[in-house]
BAKE-204427 format. One record per residue (C-alpha): x, y, z. Coordinates in steps of 0.5 Angstrom, whole numbers, padded with zeros to 4 digits, always signed. Example, Ala and Ser with C-alpha at 12.3 -4.5 7.8 and 13.67 -1.06 7.14 Angstrom:
! BAKE-204427
+0025-0009+0016+0027-0002+0014
***
This chain:
! BAKE-204427
+0011+0024-0049+0016+0027-0044+0023+0025-0044+0022+0021-0037+0017+0016-0040+0021+0016-0047+0027+0014-0043+0023+0008-0039+0020+0006-0046+0027+0005-0048+0029+0001-0042+0033+0006-0039+0034+0007-0032+0028+0012-0029+0030+0017-0024+0030+0015-0017+0023+0018-0015+0017+0020-0020+0013+0025-0017+0006+0026-0019+0002+0032-0018-0004+0030-0016-0002+0026-0010-0001+0031-0005+0006+0032+0000+0005+0033+0007+0008+0039+0010+0014+0035+0012+0015+0032+0005+0022+0035+0003+0025+0035+0010+0024+0028+0011+0026+0026+0004+0033+0029+0005+0034+0023+0010+0034+0018+0004+0027+0015+0003+0027+0009-0001+0020+0007-0001+0013+0011-0001+0006+0009-0001+0000+0013-0002-0004+0014+0004-0010+0019+0005-0008+0022-0002-0001+0024+0000+0006+0021-0001+0008+0017+0005+0015+0015+0007+0015+0008+0008+0023+0006+0009+0029+0009+0009+0035+0004+0010+0033-0003+0012+0027-0006+0016+0031-0010+0021+0035-0004+0022+0030+0001+0023+0026-0004+0028+0032-0004+0032+0033+0003+0032+0026+0004+0034+0026-0001+0040+0033+0001+0043+0033+0008+0041+0029+0014+0039+0026+0015+0032+0023+0020+0028+0017+0019+0023+0014+0023+0018+0006+0022+0019+0003+0028+0016-0001+0024+0012-0005+0023+0018-0010+0028+0016-0014+0032+0022-0021+0033+0021-0024+0038+0026-0031+0037+0028-0033+0044+0032-0039+0048+0034-0045+0047+0039-0047+0040+0037-0040+0037+0036-0040+0032+0042-0047+0030+0039-0045+0029+0032-0038+0025+0035-0043+0021+0039-0047+0019+0033-0040+0018+0029-0037+0013+0033-0039+0007+0038-0035+0009+0044-0038+0013+0049-0035+0020+0048-0038+0022+0055-0031+0018+0058-0027+0023+0054-0025+0029+0057-0022+0035+0054-0015+0034+0054-0016+0026+0053-0015+0022+0046-0019+0016+0045-0018+0010+0039-0024+0009+0036-0028+0006+0030-0032+0010+0025-0037+0004+0023-0042+0004+0017-0049+0002+0018-0048-0006+0017-0042-0005+0023-0036-0005+0018-0030-0001+0020-0029+0005+0016-0023+0008+0019-0020+0007+0026-0017+0014+0028-0015+0017+0034-0020+0022+0037-0017+0028+0040-0022+0032+0045-0018+0039+0044-0024+0043+0047-0031+0042+0050-0034+0043+0043-0028+0042+0038-0025+0035+0036-0020+0032+0032-0020+0026+0028-0013+0023+0026-0015+0019+0020-0012+0012+0018-0013+0011+0010-0020+0013+0008-0024+0019+0006-0028+0020+0012-0029+0027+0011-0034+0026+0006-0037+0021+0010-0038+0026+0016-0040+0031+0011-0046+0026+0008-0048+0025+0016-0048+0032+0017-0053+0034+0011-0059+0031+0015-0057+0031+0022-0060+0037+0024-0054+0039+0028-0050+0046+0029-0043+0043+0027-0037+0045+0022-0033+0040+0019-0027+0041+0015-0019+0039+0014-0015+0043+0018-0008+0045+0017-0005+0041+0022+0000+0035+0021+0004+0031+0026+0010+0028+0027+0012+0022+0031+0018+0021+0036+0018+0014+0038+0023+0009+0042+0025+0008+0049+0029+0015+0049+0023+0019+0047+0022+0022+0053+0029+0025+0054+0028+0028+0047+0021+0031+0049+0024+0034+0055+0030+0037+0051+0024+0040+0047+0019+0042+0052+0021+0041+0059+0019+0037+0064+0012+0039+0063+0012+0033+0058+0013+0028+0063+0006+0029+0066+0002+0027+0060-0001+0021+0062-0002+0015+0056-0007+0017+0051-0008+0025+0054-0005+0031+0051-0002+0038+0052-0002+0044+0048+0005+0048+0048+0009+0053+0044+0016+0051+0041+0020+0057+0038+0013+0061+0036+0010+0055+0033+0004+0052+0036+0003+0045+0038-0001+0039+0041+0003+0034+0044+0000+0027+0045+0002+0021+0049+0000+0016+0043+0003+0013+0037+0004+0007+0032+0010+0003+0035+0008-0001+0042+0014+0003+0045+0014+0010+0049+0012+0015+0044+0009+0022+0043+0006+0025+0037+0007+0033+0036+0001+0036+0032+0003+0042+0029-0002+0048+0027-0001+0052+0021+0003+0046+0019+0004+0049+0011+0008+0054+0014+0012+0051+0019+0013+0044+0017+0020+0045+0015+0022+0049+0022+0019+0044+0026+0022+0038+0023+0029+0041+0024+0028+0043+0031+0026+0036+0033+0031+0032+0029+0037+0037+0032+0034+0036+0039+0034+0028+0038+0041+0028+0035+0045+0028+0041+0040+0022+0043+0042+0018+0037+0035+0019+0033+0034+0016+0027+0029+0018+0022+0025+0011+0020+0018+0009+0017+0012+0006+0021+0015+0000+0023+0010-0006+0022+0015-0011+0025+0014-0008+0032+0006-0006+0031+0005-0013+0029+0009-0016+0035+0005-0011+0039-0002-0013+0036-0003-0006+0033-0008-0007+0027-0007-0003+0020-0013-0001+0016-0014-0004+0009-0010-0010+0012-0013-0013+0018-0019-0008+0018-0023-0005+0013-0030-0004+0011-0032-0011+0010-0030-0013+0018-0033-0011+0024-0030-0010+0031-0033-0017+0034-0029-0020+0028-0022-0017+0030-0023-0018+0038-0025-0011+0039-0033-0011+0040-0032-0011+0048-0035-0005+0052-0030+0000+0051-0029+0000+0044-0037-0002+0042-0041+0001+0048-0048-0002+0047-0050-0001+0055-0053+0006+0054-0059+0008+0050-0054+0013+0045-0055+0011+0038-0050+0011+0033-0049+0009+0026-0048+0002+0026-0051+0000+0033-0057-0004+0030-0052-0008+0026-0047-0009+0032-0052-0011+0037-0055-0017+0032-0048-0019+0031-0046-0019+0038-0052-0023+0039-0051-0028+0034-0044-0029+0034-0039-0028+0029-0037-0033+0023-0030-0031+0023-0024-0028+0027-0018-0025+0026-0013-0029+0030-0005-0029+0032-0001-0034+0028+0006-0037+0028+0009-0039+0022+0014-0045+0022+0020-0045+0017+0024-0040+0013+0023-0033+0015+0017-0030+0011+0020-0023+0010+0018-0016+0013+0011-0014+0012+0011-0007+0009+0004-0004+0007-0001-0009+0004+0004-0013+0001+0001-0020+0004-0006-0019+0003-0009-0024-0001-0001-0027-0002-0001-0032+0004-0008-0036+0003-0009-0040+0009-0011-0048+0009-0014-0053+0014-0010-0059+0015-0014-0063+0010-0012-0058+0004-0019-0054+0004-0017-0046+0003-0021-0043+0009-0018-0036+0010-0012-0031+0009-0006-0028+0012-0007-0020+0013-0001-0018+0016+0006-0022+0017+0013-0021+0019+0019-0025+0022+0020-0022+0029+0028-0021+0030+0027-0021+0037+0023-0027+0038+0026-0030+0032+0020-0033+0029+0015-0031+0024+0009-0028+0027+0002-0025+0024-0005-0025+0024-0010-0029+0020-0018-0028+0018-0020-0035+0019-0027-0039+0020-0029-0039+0028-0028-0047+0027-0021-0046+0026-0020-0040+0031-0018-0044+0038-0011-0043+0040-0007-0049+0038-0011-0050+0032-0006-0052+0026-0006-0049+0020-0002-0049+0013+0000-0042+0010+0002-0041+0003+0008-0036+0004+0013-0033-0001+0017-0039+0001+0012-0044+0000+0007-0048+0004+0009-0048+0011+0006-0050+0018+0003-0045+0022-0001-0045+0029-0006-0041+0032-0003-0037+0038-0004-0031+0043-0004-0024+0041-0001-0019+0042+0006-0023+0041+0010-0018+0045+0008-0014+0052+0001-0016+0052-0001-0011+0057+0002-0005+0054+0006-0004+0060+0012-0001+0055+0008+0005+0052+0004+0007+0058+0011+0007+0062
***
């Protein structure tokens, strides 16, 4: 038995952070850790920094200033080769003919039954080269399985590329200091290639915040991770940059879904309100995994729906990475248990509890009263519109 385990068994205080060798570290792990990580989760088999100071302090830093995030856990699966486009078209239900070189698309990877296996951002780097910037599931294994009998000339693999996010209203100023005015010409959900101190990067106008934001994808990240992190942070220092974890308060306000919480293998795009033509394109004759199931679901309708909820009473706290799943049951006014809250938070800006709940379609109409067993006890709730803030996404597009 190691001394660490002996100390824990004897009731002595454990070290601040226990690091296990079978869990991977992003190229920015040691650089981001120096800013005082208070909480890690595991995401794509990597340590993922979730919190540095306080959820509310980090929220205000994001919405009022500029923040730096270590999101190297967003692993990049590269799909390349003469048949790369055909493979991607089979993999996702969006029409990839609408994705030109230099564009990004938010996509679902769907299963044969229509379930959501991942919701990555797809980047079209070259005509026959795509990156999938992954949420938390093993999609490389899925892609390899699909490729076995596909009869297509494609190469699949995880490349040594890792992103950081620069998010917040002052993000543009930091990015101009780093890359010059050319960065201002990147449209929302587009990308450009650049160099920074000899480091090759791809910059995209994307992010997980609902604020103005960029992701900087670093090539040869294992070698240059420390250097990029320091360069970005030093550029951000005059603008008051703060290092934070992904801000779930803000993403819930903005209607952004979290894989493993609001969406997973057992949910389909129509249940979460994203089965319409831009995310699931059933208009053409292109086949993709899950098409038959999604056509049937669209024709028959869904039996449940992910809705926005406002929860009365005391503050329910600040959601951090799955802590609400199965903890907040949802009841009809007559006491019947009908669903669950998938994400919830107290919004400091709106001064109310907000979240998402999966409920039967009969209880999904706006204004429907619900009862939620929150961490503070049984509380009244009501179905409301979502997103809760900036529904047209004017802020990140600005």
